ZASE-43693 format. One record per residue (C-alpha): y, z, x. Coordinates in pm, whole numbers, padded with zeros to 5 digits, always signed. Each point is the difference from the previous one (the first is absolute). Layout:
<sites>
YZX
...
</sites>
This chain:
<sites>
+16223-02121+17795
+00122+00354+00014
+00073+00287-00242
+00286+00245+00047
+00072+00307-00215
+00345+00160-00030
+00086+00333-00166
+00338-00084-00149
+00284+00251+00038
+00316-00210-00002
+00137-00347+00068
+00094+00073+00360
-00343+00132+00101
-00159-00299-00174
+00217-00245+00194
-00085+00168+00330
-00371-00014-00083
+00025-00374-00082
+00167-00080+00329
-00236+00221+00198
-00303-00181-00142
+00165-00344+00015
-00072-00083-00364
+00156-00337-00088
+00061-00141-00347
-00280-00239-00101
-00192-00119-00305
-00311+00132+00177
+00112+00358-00054
-00161+00215-00272
+00223+00306-00047
-00147+00266-00225
+00177+00319-00105
-00153+00325-00130
+00283+00159-00202
-00093+00357-00105
+00324+00082-00186
+00116-00112-00347
+00359-00053+00113
+00032-00371-00071
+00361-00008+00120
-00114+00114+00344
-00280-00258-00013
+00246-00279-00078
+00202+00094+00310
-00314-00007+00213
-00108-00338-00140
+00344-00140+00074
-00025+00115+00362
-00355-00140+00045
+00062-00337-00169
+00327-00043+00190
-00180+00052+00330
-00301-00211-00103
+00111-00254-00263
-00304-00224+00052
-00260+00276-00007
-00220+00094-00294
+00130+00344-00101
-00212+00195-00247
-00100+00356-00079
-00045+00263-00266
+00064+00362-00088
-00267+00237+00132
-00064+00367-00072
-00077+00065+00370
+00041-00174+00334
-00169+00006+00342
+00217+00153+00267
-00108+00060+00364
-00372+00025-00084
+00070+00228-00296
+00041-00044-00375
+00322+00122-00157
+00101+00039-00365
+00327+00180+00074
+00154-00250+00241
+00234-00229-00196
+00074-00243+00284
-00146-00351-00027
-00266-00136+00234
+00033-00365+00110
-00288-00215+00127
+00069-00334+00163
-00288-00240+00061
+00110-00281+00229
-00238-00295-00018
-00021-00260+00279
-00152-00296-00183
-00074+00124-00352
+00250-00035-00283
+00092+00213-00300
+00103-00094-00354
+00058+00217-00305
+00042-00005-00376
+00117+00254-00257
-00176+00020-00338
+00282+00164-00197
-00178+00167-00289
+00329+00137-00131
+00095-00352-00116
-00321-00154-00131
-00206+00310-00078
-00081+00083-00362
-00126+00356-00048
-00358+00004-00124
-00076-00345+00141
-00124-00114+00340
+00267-00175+00211
-00032-00376-00037
-00006-00113+00365
-00139-00348+00048
-00241-00075+00280
+00211-00299+00106
+00301+00226+00051
-00184+00185+00278
-00184-00304+00136
+00327-00166+00104
+00045+00275+00263
-00343-00054+00149
-00055-00210+00311
-00320-00123+00163
+00025+00280+00256
+00092+00283-00244
-00216+00299+00093
+00129+00298-00195
+00222+00121-00283
+00166+00342+00000
+00095+00146-00342
+00264+00264-00067
+00030+00111-00363
+00250+00222-00179
-00139-00020-00351
-00340+00162-00010
-00112-00065-00355
-00331-00118-00144
+00110-00363-00022
+00131+00008+00358
-00344+00104+00121
-00153-00282-00206
+00239-00249+00160
-00073+00121+00354
-00376-00022-00061
+00054-00353-00127
+00192-00094+00317
-00277+00146+00218
-00270-00187-00194
+00190-00331-00012
+00079+00004+00371
-00315+00172+00118
-00006-00200+00326
+00308+00195+00115
+00024+00357+00124
+00202+00194-00258
+00138+00345+00070
+00290+00224-00102
+00093+00278-00239
+00224+00142-00270
+00329+00186+00042
+00013+00378-00044
+00292+00210-00118
+00102+00324+00171
-00114+00185-00314
-00371-00013-00081
+00087-00003-00374
+00205-00319+00029
-00138-00353+00025
+00338-00172+00035
-00024-00101+00365
+00161-00322+00116
-00053-00289+00240
+00260-00214+00175
+00024-00347+00147
+00284-00112+00227
+00289+00204-00145
-00117+00018-00364
-00171+00309-00149
-00256-00056-00278
-00113+00274-00239
-00274-00222-00147
-00136-00258+00240
-00282-00107+00228
+00092-00139+00341
-00243-00242+00165
+00021-00049+00380
-00199-00302+00116
-00120-00005+00364
-00074-00342+00152
-00136-00086+00342
-00292-00182+00157
-00059+00283+00246
+00090+00275-00245
-00273+00248-00088
+00015+00286-00253
-00288+00247-00031
-00011+00273-00263
-00147+00349-00001
-00035+00204-00319
-00127+00353-00068
-00084+00152-00340
-00115+00359+00029
+00006+00166-00341
-00297+00183-00139
-00066+00097-00365
-00012+00373-00066
-00037+00025-00379
-00264-00114-00243
+00003-00355-00131
+00195-00067-00318
+00038-00316-00201
+00331-00146-00118
-00022-00020-00379
+00349-00120-00098
+00268-00201+00180
+00331-00150-00107
+00115-00264+00248
+00004+00177+00334
+00006+00349-00155
-00319+00205-00015
+00009+00180-00335
-00341+00168-00014
-00281+00082+00241
-00333+00107-00153
+00186+00003-00336
+00233+00275+00130
+00367-00042+00089
+00020-00173+00339
+00208+00271+00166
-00277+00253-00070
-00189-00136+00303
+00280+00150+00216
+00096+00303-00213
-00351+00139+00028
+00041+00039+00379
+00382+00003+00031
+00153+00185-00297
+00344-00005+00168
+00012-00378+00031
+00317-00017-00210
+00182+00206+00263
-00155-00201+00285
-00073-00361-00107
-00069-00096+00364
-00355+00123-00067
-00072-00348-00135
+00089-00145+00343
-00197+00258+00195
-00302-00023-00231
-00020-00360-00129
-00239-00144-00255
-00308-00146+00168
-00152-00308-00163
-00335-00168+00059
-00018-00344-00158
-00226-00293+00083
-00133+00201+00296
+00352+00020+00147
+00174+00336+00047
+00376+00032-00027
+00265+00239-00125
+00264-00035-00270
+00363+00058+00090
+00157+00209-00277
+00353-00120-00070
+00088+00253-00263
-00144+00297-00187
+00108+00002-00363
-00011+00371-00079
+00094-00060-00363
-00290-00237-00066
-00221+00162+00268
-00072-00347+00141
-00009-00155+00349
+00185-00323+00085
-00161-00185+00291
+00091-00307+00204
-00311-00205-00066
-00186-00110-00307
-00284+00231-00097
-00237-00053-00290
-00182+00216-00249
-00338+00086+00149
+00128+00025+00359
-00133+00311+00175
+00254+00229+00171
-00009+00319+00207
+00253+00215+00179
-00003-00053+00377
+00145+00145+00316
+00036-00131+00354
-00313+00022+00212
+00155+00174+00302
-00305-00047+00223
-00009-00374-00065
+00375-00026+00055
-00018+00177+00335
-00294-00218+00106
+00220-00307-00062
+00193+00085+00319
-00292-00123+00210
-00041-00306-00226
+00369-00093+00042
-00029+00049+00376
-00292-00247+00005
+00188-00241-00230
+00308-00006+00224
-00213-00011+00316
-00180-00313-00114
+00273-00178-00200
+00278-00194+00174
+00335+00133-00120
+00364-00022+00110
+00139+00162-00314
-00123+00244-00265
+00088+00056-00365
-00117+00322-00170
-00016+00086-00369
-00115+00348-00096
-00025+00114-00359
+00248+00268-00108
-00302+00214-00103
-00065+00071+00370
+00330+00187+00002
-00156+00261-00232
-00261+00158+00223
-00122-00273+00235
+00285-00066+00240
-00203+00133+00295
-00249-00293+00004
+00292-00248-00001
+00155+00182+00296
-00331-00038+00185
-00008-00372-00084
+00337-00066+00161
-00048+00253+00281
-00229-00242+00187
+00280-00263+00022
+00201+00039+00319
+00328-00171-00083
+00240+00076-00289
+00064-00374-00021
-00332-00053-00178
+00032+00278-00256
+00176-00134-00310
-00085+00004-00367
+00059+00160-00337
-00126+00270-00230
-00116-00216-00292
-00077+00043-00369
-00253-00282+00012
-00159-00184+00288
-00070-00374+00012
-00291-00127+00200
-00274-00258-00042
-00308-00096+00193
-00326-00190-00042
-00207+00119-00298
+00298+00206-00115
+00090-00097-00361
+00336+00180-00013
+00312-00011+00213
+00159+00293-00179
-00120+00345+00116
+00089+00368-00035
-00023+00303+00229
-00093-00196+00312
+00110-00034+00362
+00085-00356+00113
+00059-00130+00352
+00086-00360+00086
-00042-00113+00364
+00223-00305+00068
-00019-00212+00316
+00072-00341+00149
-00229+00071+00294
-00371+00060+00027
+00037+00204+00315
+00272+00251-00087
-00098+00337-00145
+00192+00305-00112
+00017+00265+00273
-00204+00302-00107
-00044+00354+00119
-00353+00091+00093
-00187+00123-00306
-00162+00340+00045
-00192+00210-00249
+00161+00315+00141
+00340-00122-00123
-00097+00162-00328
+00133+00357-00012
-00189+00306-00133
+00225-00011-00307
-00109-00356-00076
-00364+00086+00058
+00038+00292-00243
+00165-00240-00245
-00293-00243+00029
-00247+00283-00059
+00198+00125-00298
+00007-00344-00162
-00370-00049+00075
-00080+00324-00180
+00231-00093-00287
-00150-00346-00049
-00353+00136+00030
+00078+00273-00254
+00164-00254-00232
-00304-00228+00025
-00238+00288-00070
+00213+00115-00295
+00011-00354-00138
-00377-00030+00034
-00047+00341-00161
+00240-00095-00280
-00182-00326-00064
-00337+00181-00003
+00139+00261-00239
+00146-00271-00221
-00335-00180-00002
-00172+00324-00098
+00263+00066-00268
-00037-00357-00128
-00381+00040-00009
+00022+00338-00174
+00260-00135-00243
-00229-00290-00086
-00290+00242-00051
+00217+00221-00220
+00118-00305-00196
-00361-00105-00058
-00093+00357-00095
+00301+00017-00228
-00097-00329-00166
-00352+00136-00051
+00137+00323-00144
+00232-00192-00229
-00296-00198-00133
-00197+00322-00051
+00298+00168-00168
+00055-00304-00217
-00367+00001-00104
+00011+00377-00059
+00315-00030-00213
-00158-00285-00196
-00315+00206-00046
+00204+00303-00110
+00195-00213-00247
-00324-00133-00145
-00142+00354-00016
+00317+00129-00166
-00012-00284-00250
-00364+00088-00079
+00082+00371-00038
+00302-00084-00213
-00219-00215-00223
-00263+00276-00019
+00266+00251-00097
+00142-00230-00265
-00347-00077-00138
-00072+00373-00022
+00329+00050-00186
-00079-00295-00226
-00336+00155-00083
+00166+00321-00107
+00265-00188-00196
-00263-00208-00179
-00186+00317-00090
+00326+00145-00127
+00078-00317-00197
-00344+00023-00161
+00098+00348-00127
+00342-00123-00113
-00138-00303-00178
-00272+00192-00186
+00240+00158-00250
+00208-00309-00093
-00315-00215-00018
-00169+00259-00224
+00312+00008-00214
+00005-00379-00039
-00374+00006-00077
+00047+00274-00264
+00291-00191-00163
-00204-00320-00018
-00310+00177-00141
+00208+00191-00258
+00171-00320-00112
-00338-00182-00026
-00158+00278-00213
+00296+00013-00240
-00012-00375-00041
-00376+00008-00071
+00047+00274-00262
+00271-00198-00175
+00276+00239+00100
+00216-00260+00172
+00304+00139-00177
-00028+00311+00218
+00035-00205+00318
+00353+00003+00150
+00000-00310+00222
+00336+00073+00164
-00097+00356+00092
-00339-00115+00130
+00161-00276+00208
+00249+00249+00143
-00274+00242+00109
-00214-00276+00149
+00306-00145+00182
+00086+00343+00145
-00352+00032+00137
+00005-00352+00142
+00345+00063+00154
-00133+00317+00165
-00295-00194+00139
+00232-00277+00126
+00233+00250+00175
-00299+00164+00163
-00123-00336+00129
+00351-00087+00125
+00029+00334+00184
-00338-00067+00161
+00096-00355+00093
+00322+00115+00168
-00194+00261+00195
-00264-00239+00134
+00241-00288+00071
-00006-00122+00361
+00267+00193+00193
+00310-00204+00084
+00128-00038+00355
+00354+00028-00135
+00169+00322-00100
+00142+00038-00350
+00214+00257-00178
-00186+00201-00264
+00054+00307-00218
-00186+00300+00144
-00048+00180-00329
-00134-00308-00181
-00237-00069+00288
-00141+00356+00000
-00033+00007-00382
-00182-00335+00007
-00244+00139+00258
-00060+00321-00201
-00069-00201-00316
-00290-00175+00173
-00189+00325+00064
+00140+00219-00278
-00329+00013-00190
-00196+00142+00297
+00267+00269+00042
-00020+00094-00368
-00378+00005+00020
+00020+00245+00297
+00263+00211-00178
+00259-00076+00272
+00369+00004-00081
+00234-00230+00193
+00375+00045+00021
+00258-00246+00130
+00351+00111+00098
+00191-00316+00092
+00349-00125-00093
+00006-00312-00215
+00210-00209+00239
-00177+00051+00334
-00065-00342+00152
-00159-00090+00331
-00044-00320+00199
-00355-00030+00127
-00352-00102-00101
-00061+00126-00356
-00377-00058-00011
-00044+00189+00331
+00206+00287-00142
-00214+00010-00317
-00314-00002+00211
+00117+00305+00199
+00097+00195-00316
-00336-00079-00163
-00192+00111+00313
+00183+00335+00004
-00058+00057-00374
-00369-00097+00025
-00055+00229+00299
+00159+00292-00187
-00209-00072-00311
-00325-00022+00201
+00076+00333+00174
+00068+00169-00337
-00321-00136-00152
-00205+00104+00306
+00146+00354-00004
+00002+00016-00382
+00366+00093-00014
+00110+00102-00348
+00344-00111-00111
+00035-00241+00291
+00350-00118+00067
+00145-00287+00203
+00375+00000+00049
+00196-00299+00136
+00365+00038+00085
+00241-00259+00139
+00335+00069+00169
+00223-00112+00287
+00081+00146+00336
+00261-00175+00215
-00127-00354+00069
-00346+00091-00135
-00187-00021-00331
-00243+00291-00042
-00307-00016-00225
-00193+00329-00009
-00343+00022-00169
-00134+00355-00050
-00326+00123-00151
-00154+00341-00063
-00355-00100+00103
-00035+00290+00246
+00136-00146+00324
-00166-00164+00300
-00163+00206+00280
+00169-00033+00342
-00302-00155+00182
+00001-00280-00256
+00376-00034-00031
+00048-00163+00344
-00252-00277-00078
+00090-00104-00353
+00192-00314+00106
-00284-00135+00214
-00200-00298-00129
-00330+00073-00178
+00061+00374+00014
-00091+00163-00332
-00134+00331-00132
-00107-00161-00327
-00347-00111-00094
-00059-00360+00110
-00020-00101-00366
+00361+00109-00053
+00188-00071+00326
+00030-00264+00272
+00227+00196+00234
+00256-00281-00002
+00253+00114-00260
+00222+00218+00218
-00049-00218+00309
+00122-00307-00189
+00279+00202-00164
+00132+00098+00344
-00020-00362+00121
+00194-00123-00303
+00272+00262+00053
+00017-00076+00375
+00044-00365-00090
+00349+00073-00142
+00089+00238+00289
-00058+00302-00222
-00217+00308+00046
-00250+00208-00195
-00090+00359+00079
-00201+00273-00168
+00069+00371-00052
-00284+00211-00132
-00054+00367-00090
-00368+00090-00025
-00111+00117-00347
+00332-00106-00143
+00144-00348+00024
+00054-00315+00205
+00320-00204+00028
+00021-00356+00132
+00356-00096+00100
+00087-00369+00031
+00325-00087+00182
+00131-00354-00040
+00304-00133+00190
+00285-00062-00243
+00320-00066+00196
+00313+00118-00179
-00183+00231-00239
+00187+00320-00088
-00181+00337-00019
-00103+00121-00347
-00133+00336-00117
-00382-00011-00003
-00161+00113-00329
-00219+00311+00040
-00380+00011-00001
-00175+00250-00224
+00022+00281+00256
+00255-00174+00225
-00210+00037+00315
-00057-00265+00266
</sites>
């Protein structure tokens, strides 16, 4: 067999070339065309010329981003390249799987095994695949073909458009162009031999990340972040230059097999990545770049492969990603081949190749070479391989990439170490935080218990004073009832019953009993368990009720109390708490007056509104509070009284009760004169009123 390569210019030059090389029409001809343009009208003319000259030949081909031309690679030359393999004894057959007719989007093509088996013969050795529709289900189908017919050598690739952003390449068979199809070329022959060489030289450069959300063949999230973030972190201008995804593909390690994902489309709206193979949540991905050193070292490997492998024809498939930074290694690969007649192939979007212990036929970002021969003694003529063929520029390039990969590896290792440290420290902080939360929770619980105890102590102290006051209040009405009963008994014993006025006696006794009942009711309301729910109450009534409970002790100490409060002032809050605060302030003023023996003691309470606030001011003339003491009066258990008269909890609890409703209490004091406690309670919507004056109108 022989292989001849023609760089097509026009019909006339093609005809001359045919005659010169004595190529005769035969069904043993495999004519393959690399068509780099998208001008399908021009392609149809070419196919007409070829099929007219060789009606019995198998004519196939596909669109390719680049083509090999005189030991170079060109992406600007739009002329087709034609390879003709002329077999002596082997035969060729072909089939088109037209996915445009029986393909349902979102479903794998339903191609039966028997449909392909009918093309197989006992001496079938290889199948070449050319694909124009590089979707996820196409890759699944090709893998299935490779697995089903694993005894055959399978090789080929996917069409590439002249624009890296387009995936609408096409394939053709005979004189028909297919936008969505896979062409299968079956090679049969007892003496036919096909050997395959494949190179995959991509190296991860970023830290490992896990896919956390997929939708079909779209990667939605990586490490719970938007998928595109894995690129935007390193390439913020990716929207302006989407080819970054071709130059720096996603590197995947799964089941101890490394591969890369071909990104079909970047969805900038959803920030997702659409790939050509099925990935799953949990798959680990990294960014990768071509390992230039390994690529350059492949030149010697390919030289050894071609030196030891019989070959009369070559087919080359090189991933389009090599066009973005790694064209030099490909040039070195083909530079060792002497004749142009053995340099033919395509720039491919995907590469198809299978071998022993290789689970997939479908690959990305690889270099494929198929050596085809009907003889065991014929080899491709090669130029002598020399290490000094590598120029200083290429050596510098190798060094640069070595430094880059080494730096990337060190940075990845450093990043992983830092992340491990951060994870460890975060765990320690979480444990510390949990411990602190427990301690805080216990401290808050303890404080609540302590506050409840102090509140109870304060209330018990107030109850003691109230009971003492009630004893004073009850003495007079009880004495009166006792006197009425004794007087009535004596008159009855002396026979003076006619002097007894039953109605008048009953009225007096009832008045005394009513007074006692009201006193008990006032006491009961004061000591009732505080409600957790707010209620609306009349401020004046509440203050008057509180004063009535301790009125007797004030009278006994010759203390006058004045209340200046409008009749209709109402407030929504906790009435018992409010009463407790008022009683504490009155009791403190009374105790100070008794201790300092103030004559004509006076306590003045005035109530008025400021905007959105209710003000209750309690002023006494007990002589003021010294400054050193003033700053401590709201602290728990702080008191200047004798231990028999004070617990030091009254003002502390009063402040807590006012804070509870988001209010405030403050004190103004003039030594040797007076003290004023000002309570401010939030009262949204309240309108300002004129405050009534104190005796001397000083605050």
